[in-house]
C-alpha positions in Angstrom: 0.0 0.1 0.1 1.6 2.9 -1.3 0.5 6.4 0.4 0.9 10.2 0.4 -0.4 12.5 2.7 -2.8 10.1 3.3 -3.9 11.5 7.1 -7.2 11.8 6.9 -7.9 7.8 5.4 -5.1 5.8 6.4 -6.4 4.7 9.9 -9.5 3.6 8.5 -8.2 1.8 5.6 -5.6 -0.3 7.9 -8.4 -0.9 10.4 -10.5 -2.6 7.4 -7.3 -4.9 7.0 -6.9 -5.5 10.6 -10.6 -6.8 10.6 -10.3 -9.3 7.7 -11.6 -12.7 8.8 -7.9 -13.9 7.2 -5.8 -13.0 9.6 -2.3 -14.5 8.0 -1.2 -11.3 6.3 1.6 -8.7 6.1 1.2 -4.8 5.2 3.8 -3.0 3.6 3.1 0.6 3.8 5.2 3.1 1.5 5.1 6.5 2.3 5.9 8.2 -0.5 7.2 11.6 0.6 4.4 12.7 2.9 4.3 16.1 4.5 1.5 15.2 6.9 1.1 12.6 9.8 0.3 10.1 7.6 3.4 7.8 8.8 2.9 8.8 12.5 -0.6 7.7 12.3 0.9 4.0 10.4 3.4 3.6 13.2 0.9 4.4 16.1 -0.9 1.7 15.3 1.3 -0.8 16.9 0.6 -3.7 14.7 3.6 -6.3 14.3 1.9 -7.4 10.8 2.6 -3.9 9.6 5.8 -2.8 7.8 6.2 0.9 7.4 8.8 2.5 4.8 9.4 6.0 4.9 10.6 7.5 1.7 11.6 11.1 1.9 10.9 12.2 -1.7 7.7 11.1 -3.6 8.3 9.2 -6.8 4.6 8.4 -7.4 2.2 5.3 -7.1 4.4 2.8 -9.9 7.5 3.1 -8.4 6.0 2.4 -4.9 4.3 -0.6 -6.0 7.3 -2.0 -7.2 9.2 -1.1 -4.4 6.8 -2.9 -2.4 6.5 -6.0 -4.3 10.5 -6.1 -4.4 9.9 -6.5 -0.4 7.0 -8.8 -0.1 8.0 -12.5 0.8 4.4 -13.9 0.3 3.1 -16.3 -2.1 0.3 -13.6 -3.3 0.1 -10.2 -3.3 -2.8 -7.9 -2.8 -3.2 -4.4 -3.7 -4.8 -1.5 -1.6 -5.0 2.0 -1.5 -4.5 4.2 1.3 -8.1 5.6 1.1 -10.2 2.7 0.4 -12.2 0.0 2.7 -12.1 -3.9 2.5 -15.2 -5.6 3.3 -14.2 -8.1 6.1 -14.0 -11.4 4.3 -12.0 -9.6 0.9 -8.6 -11.5 1.4 -10.2 -14.8 2.6 -12.6 -15.1 -0.4 -9.8 -13.9 -3.0 -7.0 -16.5 -1.2 -9.7 -19.2 -1.3 -10.3 -18.6 -5.2 -6.7 -18.4 -6.2 -5.8 -21.4 -4.0 -8.5 -23.5 -5.7 -7.4 -22.1 -9.3 -3.8 -21.5 -9.8 -4.3 -20.9 -13.1 -5.4 -17.5 -12.5 -2.7 -15.0 -12.3 -4.7 -12.0 -10.8 -7.9 -12.1 -9.6 -10.0 -8.8 -8.7 -13.8 -8.2 -7.2 -16.1 -5.8 -7.4 -16.2 -2.6 -5.8 -18.5 0.1 -4.8 -17.7 3.9 -5.1 -18.4 5.7 -1.8 -18.4 9.5 -1.6 -16.6 11.7 0.8 -19.4 11.4 3.5 -19.4 7.2 3.0 -22.7 7.5 0.8 -22.9 4.9 -1.8 -22.4 5.9 -5.3 -22.8 2.8 -7.4 -20.5 0.1 -8.7 -17.4 0.1 -10.6 -17.6 -1.8 -14.2 -16.3 -5.1 -13.1 -16.2 -8.5 -15.4 -15.6 -11.7 -14.0 -13.9 -14.1 -16.5 -10.7 -13.7 -18.9 -12.6 -13.5 -21.8 -14.8 -10.7 -20.8 -11.8 -8.9 -18.8 -9.7 -8.6 -22.2 -12.4 -8.4 -24.9 -11.5 -5.1 -25.5 -7.9 -4.0 -24.5 -7.5 -0.6 -26.2 -10.8 0.4 -24.2 -10.0 -0.8 -20.9 -9.7 -3.9 -18.6 -13.0 -4.0 -16.4 -11.5 -5.0 -13.1 -10.7 -2.4 -10.7 -6.8 -1.8 -10.0 -7.1 -1.6 -6.2 -8.8 -4.9 -5.5 -5.9 -6.9 -7.4 -4.9 -9.9 -5.7 -2.8 -12.5 -7.3 0.4 -14.5 -7.6 3.5 -12.7 -6.4 5.6 -14.5 -9.1 3.1 -12.7 -11.7 3.8 -9.4 -10.0 7.4 -9.8 -9.6 7.5 -10.5 -13.6 5.2 -7.7 -15.0 6.4 -4.5 -12.7 4.9 -1.4 -13.2 6.3 1.3 -15.3 7.7 3.8 -12.9 8.0 6.5 -15.2 4.1 6.9 -15.6 2.0 8.7 -12.9 -1.1 7.7 -14.2 -2.8 4.7 -16.2 0.0 2.4 -14.9 -2.7 -0.5 -14.2 -3.7 0.0 -17.9 -0.2 0.1 -19.4 0.6 -3.4 -17.3 -2.2 -5.0 -18.4 -1.6 -4.4 -21.8 1.9 -5.8 -21.6 0.7 -8.8 -19.9 -2.6 -10.0 -21.1 -1.9 -11.9 -23.7 0.4 -14.3 -21.5 -1.7 -13.8 -18.2 -5.0 -15.3 -17.1 -7.2 -12.8 -15.3 -10.4 -13.3 -13.4 -12.9 -11.3 -10.8 -15.3 -12.5 -7.9 -18.6 -11.8 -8.7 -19.0 -10.3 -5.1 -18.6 -6.6 -3.9 -15.5 -6.9 -1.3 -14.2 -3.3 -1.9 -15.3 0.1 -1.0 -13.5 2.8 -3.3 -13.3 6.3 -2.6 -14.3 8.7 -5.2 -15.7 12.0 -4.0 -16.2 12.9 -7.3 -15.1 13.3 -10.9 -11.7 15.4 -11.5 -10.3 16.6 -14.7 -7.0 17.2 -12.9 -6.8 13.5 -12.8 -8.8 12.3 -15.8 -7.1 14.3 -18.4 -3.5 12.8 -17.4 -5.2 9.5 -17.2 -6.6 9.9 -20.9 -3.2 11.0 -22.1 -1.3 8.2 -20.2 -3.8 5.8 -21.6 -3.1 6.7 -25.2 0.5 6.5 -24.8 0.3 2.9 -23.4 -2.3 2.0 -26.2 0.1 3.2 -28.7 3.3 1.6 -27.2 1.2 -1.6 -27.5 -0.2 -1.4 -30.8 3.3 -1.0 -32.4 4.8 -3.6 -30.1 1.9 -6.0 -31.2 1.7 -5.0 -34.8 -1.9 -4.0 -34.3 -1.4 -0.2 -34.6 -4.9 0.1 -36.8 -6.9 -1.1 -33.6 -4.2 1.2 -31.1 -5.2 4.2 -33.4 -8.8 3.5 -32.9 -8.4 3.1 -29.2 -6.4 6.5 -29.2 -9.2 8.4 -31.1 -11.8 6.8 -28.5 -9.6 8.1 -25.3 -9.7 11.7 -27.3 -13.6 11.4 -27.5 -14.1 10.4 -24.1 -11.7 13.3 -23.1 -13.8 15.9 -24.7 -16.9 14.3 -23.2 -15.0 14.4 -19.9 -14.3 18.3 -20.3 -17.7 19.2 -21.7 -19.7 17.6 -19.1 -17.8 18.3 -15.9 -17.5 21.9 -17.1 -21.4 22.2 -17.5 -21.7 21.2 -13.5 -22.7 17.7 -14.7 -20.2 15.7 -12.2 -22.5 13.5 -10.5 -24.6 12.8 -13.2 -21.5 11.8 -15.0 -20.4 9.9 -12.3 -23.3 7.8 -11.6 -23.7 7.1 -15.6 -20.2 5.6 -15.4 -21.4 3.1 -12.7 -24.1 0.2 -12.3 -26.8 0.8 -9.2 -25.7 -0.6 -6.1 -28.0 -4.0 -5.4 -30.0 -4.0 -2.2 -27.8 -6.7 -0.5 -24.5 -4.6 -1.2 -26.6 -1.6 0.2 -27.0 -3.4 3.7 -23.7 -4.6 3.8 -21.9 -1.3 2.8 -24.3 0.1 5.5 -22.6 -1.8 8.5 -19.1 -1.3 6.9 -20.0 2.6 6.7 -21.0 2.8 10.6 -17.5 1.7 11.6 -15.7 4.1 9.6 -18.0 7.1 9.0 -20.0 7.2 12.5 -23.0 10.1 12.8 -21.7 13.4 13.9 -22.5 14.4 17.3 -25.2 17.3 17.6 
């Protein structure tokens, strides 16, 4: 789990890991040059299963993920962002599936998007079979990056591009999907924090995806398909700008998500009560 200036969220994130039904885990936290109290908060939790690495200079998510992967000694590696929340069964369910089917390299799960107050907004796109996940590689891979859990050997073989600051997951998938097998559980086991859509993050992400798509097209000899993918990213970027400038942020956010089923809403309500207690009057 890389983090940078996550003092407002990291304790809740780690508490959600500590509350896992699977207790045999180690958490590597890489502090990416934070200027707030993030590292002190992690250290103050006093859990021997947590290893904190303080880095004085920020190098970005991809570089810190590679650093964490190099420090991992386990058979499986699970991703976690420092502002998200795990459902209690997340690790147990993912490890159970990976052990029952060792041919799976990376396993995701469903994720419910929540806002700054903890209210559920919708579900991220998530396909469950390899065929559906890789069906349109130049459009994207519908398997939420923060939910990835897989073979440590796969992560060590296919490292992130440390130069990238956005779309590092799309780039990694493009470089690996032809020789890998992906899947996702048909269960929502992660809460993904997204208070609102942000052009400052979205547009650099579009540009990084275009670069990753074009590099793969040249590498694989599929330049016509890659060019179509680049054009599609340009069109989506234009739509992003227009809708957000018109003040349709929430409408656009919900349009990209699927509705939250009643059963998931009940599960999330229980989790929300732990991490978003009602304010005292």
